[in-house]
C-alpha positions as CSV (number, residue, x, y, z in Angstrom):
1,R,43.6,-0.5,-8.1
2,R,43.6,-3.9,-6.6
3,G,45.4,-7.0,-7.7
4,Q,44.4,-9.7,-10.1
5,N,40.3,-11.0,-9.4
6,E,40.6,-8.6,-6.6
7,G,38.3,-6.1,-8.2
8,S,38.7,-2.8,-9.5
9,I,37.3,0.7,-8.0
10,Y,36.6,3.8,-10.4
11,K,34.8,7.2,-10.5
12,R,32.4,7.5,-13.1
13,A,31.6,10.6,-15.1
14,D,28.2,10.8,-12.9
15,G,30.1,11.2,-9.8
16,R,29.3,7.9,-8.6
17,W,31.9,5.0,-7.9
18,A,31.9,1.9,-9.5
19,G,33.2,-1.9,-8.3
20,A,34.1,-4.8,-10.9
21,V,34.7,-7.8,-9.5
22,S,35.2,-11.2,-10.9
23,L,32.9,-13.9,-10.4
24,G,34.8,-16.8,-12.2
25,N,34.0,-18.5,-15.3
26,G,35.1,-15.2,-17.2
27,K,31.9,-13.3,-15.5
28,R,32.2,-10.0,-13.7
29,K,29.7,-7.9,-11.5
30,T,29.8,-3.9,-11.2
31,V,28.2,-2.7,-8.4
32,Y,27.9,1.0,-7.5
33,G,28.5,3.3,-4.4
34,R,28.5,7.4,-3.6
35,T,32.1,6.6,-2.3
36,A,35.1,4.7,-3.2
37,D,34.8,2.9,0.1
38,A,30.7,2.1,-0.5
39,A,31.5,0.3,-3.7
40,R,34.6,-1.5,-2.0
41,R,32.5,-2.9,0.8
42,K,30.1,-4.5,-2.0
43,I,32.9,-5.9,-3.5
44,D,34.1,-7.5,-0.3
45,D,30.6,-8.7,0.2
46,I,30.4,-10.0,-3.0
47,K,33.9,-11.8,-2.8
48,R,32.4,-13.5,0.5
49,Q,29.4,-14.6,-1.0
50,V,31.0,-16.2,-3.9
51,T,33.8,-18.1,-1.7
52,D,30.6,-19.1,0.5
53,G,28.6,-20.1,-2.3
54,T,25.7,-17.8,-1.2
55,F,26.2,-15.5,-4.2
56,V,22.9,-15.0,-6.3
57,S,23.5,-13.8,-10.2
58,S,21.3,-11.7,-11.4
59,D,19.9,-14.4,-13.7
60,R,18.9,-15.9,-10.4
61,L,17.9,-12.7,-8.6
62,T,14.0,-12.6,-6.9
63,V,12.0,-9.7,-6.4
64,D,12.7,-10.0,-2.6
65,Q,16.6,-9.7,-3.1
66,L,16.2,-7.0,-5.7
67,S,13.5,-5.0,-3.1
68,Q,16.5,-5.2,-0.5
69,Q,19.0,-3.9,-3.1
70,Y,16.3,-1.1,-4.4
71,I,15.6,0.1,-1.0
72,E,19.4,0.2,0.0
73,S,20.4,2.4,-3.1
74,L,17.4,4.9,-2.4
75,G,20.1,5.8,0.7
76,T,19.7,9.7,1.6
77,T,18.1,10.4,-1.9
78,V,14.6,10.5,-0.6
79,R,13.0,11.7,2.7
80,R,12.8,9.2,5.6
81,S,9.3,9.4,5.0
82,T,9.2,8.4,1.8
83,Y,11.9,5.7,2.4
84,R,9.7,4.3,4.9
85,R,6.7,4.5,2.7
86,Y,8.1,2.6,-0.3
87,E,9.6,-0.1,1.9
88,A,6.2,-1.0,3.6
89,L,4.5,-0.8,0.4
90,L,6.9,-3.5,-1.2
91,K,6.9,-5.7,2.4
92,N,2.7,-5.5,2.6
93,H,1.7,-5.4,-1.0
94,V,4.3,-7.0,-3.3
95,L,6.6,-9.4,-1.6
96,P,3.8,-11.9,-0.1
97,V,2.7,-12.2,-3.9
98,I,5.7,-12.2,-6.0
99,G,8.5,-12.2,-3.6
100,T,10.0,-15.8,-4.6
101,I,9.9,-15.1,-8.5
102,Q,12.9,-14.6,-10.2
103,I,12.6,-11.0,-11.6
104,K,13.5,-12.3,-15.3
105,Q,10.5,-14.2,-15.1
106,L,8.2,-11.8,-14.0
107,Q,5.3,-11.2,-15.9
108,P,2.7,-8.4,-16.3
109,A,-0.2,-10.8,-15.3
110,Q,1.9,-11.3,-11.8
111,L,1.6,-7.6,-11.2
112,E,-2.1,-7.1,-11.9
113,S,-2.6,-9.5,-9.7
114,I,-0.8,-7.3,-6.8
115,Y,-3.1,-4.2,-7.6
116,S,-6.1,-6.8,-7.6
117,G,-5.4,-7.9,-4.3
118,V,-5.1,-4.4,-2.8
119,L,-8.3,-3.5,-3.8
120,R,-9.9,-7.1,-2.6
121,K,-8.4,-6.0,0.7
122,G,-10.8,-2.8,0.6
123,L,-7.7,-0.3,0.1
124,S,-8.6,2.7,-2.6
125,A,-7.7,2.4,-6.5
126,Q,-5.1,5.0,-5.2
127,S,-3.5,3.0,-3.2
128,A,-2.9,0.6,-5.9
129,V,-1.6,3.1,-8.0
130,H,1.3,3.9,-5.3
131,V,2.2,0.4,-5.2
132,H,2.4,0.4,-8.9
133,R,4.7,3.5,-8.9
134,V,7.0,1.8,-6.3
135,V,7.5,-1.4,-8.5
136,H,7.5,0.5,-11.5
137,A,10.6,2.9,-10.1
138,M,12.0,-0.6,-8.7
139,L,12.2,-2.5,-12.0
140,A,13.5,1.1,-13.8
141,K,16.4,1.0,-11.6
142,A,16.8,-3.0,-12.4
143,T,16.8,-1.9,-15.9
144,R,19.4,0.6,-15.4
145,W,21.6,-1.8,-13.5
146,Q,21.3,-4.4,-16.5
147,L,19.8,-7.0,-14.3
148,V,16.6,-7.2,-16.7
149,G,15.9,-6.2,-20.5
150,R,12.8,-4.4,-19.7
151,N,10.5,-3.0,-17.4
152,V,7.5,-4.9,-16.8
153,A,5.6,-2.7,-15.0
154,S,5.4,-0.4,-18.3
155,L,3.3,-3.0,-19.8
156,V,0.6,-3.1,-16.8
157,K,-1.8,0.0,-16.2
158,P,-3.1,0.2,-12.8
159,P,-6.7,0.9,-11.4
160,R,-8.1,3.7,-12.8
161,V,-8.6,6.0,-10.1
162,E,-11.9,7.8,-9.9
163,Y,-11.5,11.8,-9.8
164,R,-13.1,12.9,-6.7
165,E,-13.5,17.0,-6.2
166,M,-11.2,18.0,-2.9
167,R,-13.3,19.3,0.1
168,T,-12.8,23.0,0.6
169,L,-14.6,25.3,2.9
170,T,-16.8,28.2,1.5
171,P,-16.0,31.6,3.2
172,Q,-18.8,31.5,5.5
173,E,-17.9,28.1,6.8
174,V,-14.3,29.6,7.1
175,K,-16.1,32.4,9.4
176,E,-17.8,29.5,11.3
177,L,-15.0,27.7,12.2
178,F,-12.8,31.0,13.2
179,S,-15.6,31.9,15.4
180,A,-15.8,28.5,16.7
181,A,-12.0,28.3,17.4
182,S,-12.3,31.5,19.3
183,G,-10.1,30.9,22.9
184,T,-9.2,27.7,22.2
185,R,-5.5,26.5,22.7
186,Y,-5.0,26.3,18.9
187,E,-7.0,29.5,17.5
188,A,-4.0,30.5,16.1
189,L,-3.3,27.4,14.5
190,W,-6.6,27.2,12.5
191,R,-5.8,30.6,11.2
192,V,-2.6,29.9,10.4
193,A,-3.5,27.0,8.6
194,I,-5.9,28.7,6.4
195,G,-4.3,32.5,6.2
196,T,-0.8,31.0,4.9
197,G,-1.9,27.6,3.1
198,M,0.9,26.0,4.8
199,R,0.9,22.0,5.3
200,V,0.1,20.6,8.6
201,G,3.4,19.0,9.1
202,E,4.8,22.5,8.6
203,I,2.9,24.2,10.8
204,L,3.6,22.2,13.8
205,A,7.4,22.0,12.8
206,L,7.6,25.9,13.2
207,K,9.8,27.5,15.8
208,W,9.5,30.9,17.0
209,Q,12.9,31.5,15.6
210,F,11.4,31.6,12.2
211,V,8.6,34.0,13.3
212,D,9.3,37.5,13.1
213,L,6.2,39.4,14.3
214,D,7.8,42.9,13.6
215,R,8.4,42.1,10.0
216,R,5.0,40.2,9.8
217,S,6.7,37.3,8.3
218,L,7.3,33.7,9.0
219,R,10.0,31.0,7.3
220,V,9.0,27.3,6.3
221,V,12.3,25.5,6.8
222,A,11.3,22.1,8.0
223,T,8.0,19.6,8.7
224,L,7.1,17.5,11.4
225,E,7.1,13.8,10.8
226,N,6.3,10.4,13.3
227,D,9.2,8.4,12.6
228,P,8.8,4.8,13.3
229,D,12.3,4.3,14.9
230,L,13.3,8.2,16.1
231,G,9.7,9.3,17.2
232,L,8.6,12.8,16.3
233,I,11.5,14.6,14.0
234,N,11.8,17.5,12.0
235,S,12.9,16.8,8.5
236,E,13.2,18.4,5.2
237,P,10.2,20.3,3.5
238,K,8.6,18.4,1.0
239,T,10.6,20.2,-2.1
240,K,13.0,22.7,-2.4
241,S,10.1,25.2,-3.1
242,S,8.4,24.3,-0.1
243,R,11.2,26.4,1.8
244,R,9.5,29.9,1.6
245,T,8.8,33.0,3.2
246,I,5.2,33.8,4.3
247,H,3.7,36.9,4.6
248,L,1.3,37.4,7.7
249,T,-2.0,39.3,7.4
250,D,-3.7,41.2,10.3
251,S,-5.9,38.4,11.8
252,V,-2.6,35.8,11.5
253,L,-0.5,38.0,13.2
254,K,-3.1,39.2,15.7
255,A,-3.6,35.6,16.5
256,L,-0.1,34.6,16.8
257,E,1.0,37.5,19.2
258,S,-1.8,36.5,21.8
259,H,-0.8,32.7,21.2
260,R,2.5,33.6,22.3
261,A,1.5,35.9,25.3
262,R,-0.5,32.6,26.5
263,Q,2.2,30.3,25.9
264,N,5.0,32.5,27.9
265,Q,2.4,32.4,30.7
266,E,2.0,28.4,30.5
267,R,6.2,28.5,30.5
268,M,6.6,30.5,33.6
269,K,3.9,28.6,35.4
270,L,5.3,25.4,34.7
271,G,8.9,26.5,35.2
272,N,11.7,23.8,35.0
273,A,8.7,21.2,33.9
274,W,8.3,23.1,30.8
275,T,10.3,21.5,27.4
276,D,11.6,24.5,25.6
277,N,12.0,23.3,21.9
278,D,11.0,26.6,20.8
279,Y,8.0,25.4,18.7
280,V,5.5,27.9,18.2
281,F,2.5,25.2,18.7
282,A,3.3,22.8,21.3
283,S,1.8,20.4,23.9
284,A,0.7,22.0,27.1
285,I,4.3,20.7,28.5
286,G,6.0,22.5,25.5
287,T,6.6,19.1,23.5
288,P,5.8,18.7,19.8
289,V,2.2,18.4,18.8
290,I,1.5,14.8,17.5
291,M,-0.6,15.4,14.5
292,Q,-2.8,12.3,14.7
293,N,-4.0,13.4,17.9
294,L,-4.3,16.9,16.9
295,G,-6.9,15.5,14.3
296,R,-8.6,13.0,16.2
297,R,-9.2,15.6,19.1
298,D,-9.0,19.0,18.5
299,F,-9.8,19.2,15.2
300,K,-13.1,16.9,15.3
301,N,-14.5,18.8,18.3
302,L,-14.0,22.0,16.0
303,R,-15.7,20.9,12.8
304,K,-18.3,19.7,15.5
305,S,-18.8,23.2,17.4
306,A,-18.6,24.9,13.7
307,G,-21.4,23.0,12.7
308,I,-19.6,21.4,9.7
309,T,-20.6,18.5,7.9
310,G,-19.4,16.1,5.3
311,Y,-15.8,14.6,5.3
312,L,-13.2,17.3,5.9
313,R,-9.2,16.7,6.9
314,M,-6.9,19.2,8.7
315,H,-4.9,19.2,5.4
316,D,-8.5,20.4,3.3
317,L,-7.9,23.8,5.1
318,R,-4.5,23.9,2.9
319,H,-6.9,23.4,0.1
320,T,-9.1,25.7,1.2
321,A,-6.6,28.6,1.5
322,I,-5.6,27.7,-2.0
323,S,-9.0,27.5,-3.5
324,L,-10.0,30.8,-2.2
325,A,-6.9,32.8,-3.0
326,L,-7.4,31.3,-7.0
327,S,-11.0,32.2,-7.1
328,A,-10.4,35.5,-5.9
329,G,-8.3,36.0,-8.6
330,V,-4.8,35.8,-7.4
331,A,-2.1,35.2,-10.1
332,P,-1.7,31.1,-9.8
333,T,2.4,32.1,-9.8
334,D,2.0,33.7,-6.8
335,V,-0.5,31.2,-5.3
336,A,2.4,28.7,-5.9
337,N,4.9,30.6,-4.3
338,L,2.4,31.0,-1.4
339,A,1.6,27.2,-1.2
340,G,5.4,26.1,-2.0
341,H,4.5,24.4,-5.3
342,S,7.3,23.0,-7.1
343,N,6.1,24.7,-9.9
344,V,2.9,26.7,-11.5
345,A,1.7,23.8,-13.1
346,V,1.1,21.6,-10.0
347,T,-1.1,24.5,-8.8
348,L,-3.1,24.8,-12.0
349,Q,-3.6,21.2,-12.1
350,R,-4.8,20.4,-8.9
351,Y,-6.9,23.5,-8.5
352,A,-8.4,24.1,-11.6
353,H,-12.1,23.6,-10.0
354,A,-11.5,27.3,-8.2
355,L,-10.9,28.9,-11.8
356,P,-14.2,28.3,-13.1
357,E,-14.4,32.0,-14.0
358,A,-11.2,32.0,-15.7
359,P,-12.0,31.9,-19.2
360,R,-14.3,34.7,-19.0
361,R,-12.2,37.0,-17.3
362,A,-9.3,36.3,-20.2
363,A,-12.2,36.6,-22.8
364,D,-13.2,40.1,-21.1
365,A,-9.5,41.2,-20.6
366,I,-8.8,40.6,-24.6
367,E,-12.0,42.1,-25.8
368,R,-11.2,45.4,-23.5
369,L,-8.1,45.5,-25.0
370,V,-9.4,45.1,-28.7
371,T,-12.0,47.2,-28.5
372,G,-10.5,50.0,-26.1
373,S,-13.9,49.6,-24.0
């Protein structure tokens, strides 16, 4: 405890530390921190602002000031890439429009103008939805902090996103893709993508220490990200369920064995010039592969060589793997485990198009049970 008017620190039932500090005129403000020191630093900061005359009460708090508090509050609760994305969405689309407006004066029409502005920039309705979600989350936290009495974003509907069926390859197109990839540097990468349903970032973060060729399996433990400040880094997988062990089929196993043999030859040839990071899929000198370069150069050339037309992203290889598994009758729970989805509902919601025969199969199964045929 501190002395009178010096603020107090106490631990809440939820594990967070709270600090209450007097603002004068009978008013007090409560701040929160993950530790007692964090809460104490916030109290000291507010006391300095009060002394300097720069403190802004919640009555005058602007959207810009709230956004700073909101981004800071995310801390380690979200992945670094998510933190950066939220920060960019607010900076690029929200603050230029309503940054100077006090949060207690914020109106639904002002949020609608933000979403309209996103569309006028030529961005998609989905982009406007992403902006809406960040604004809604920020104002929801402001409500919990008792800075505002309601979440204005709850009164606004973002633009409607037209459903667009994801692009997947047919079994014949997959064969043509593999044929075109034969003998190329990343042949094994494309086979792993379609043979395991892994995300591209997970594949590029894969290290040999997590591949067991004898037991025909690999473990997904990280994803490769290009951080603006740190460069290429391995970070936590997208969800807890993304940490998983995947079985290697004959063709994927054979491709990885050939890939490792070729990579060992490169390593011996370069000697000390090889950067040994243990990556399964590395550049010609052993450094991590940059996803954007892989897509713009290698995947683009592969699609062209395979004669595959239409819009197709590297990520669509994952969609292809999951869709093919479901259409082949693999149990959705097994497919969800393979894909690393948080639950089977995600799989069924996103890939319902791959189950057009499911109602018929279900009805036929019931018929066989009740008639004995």
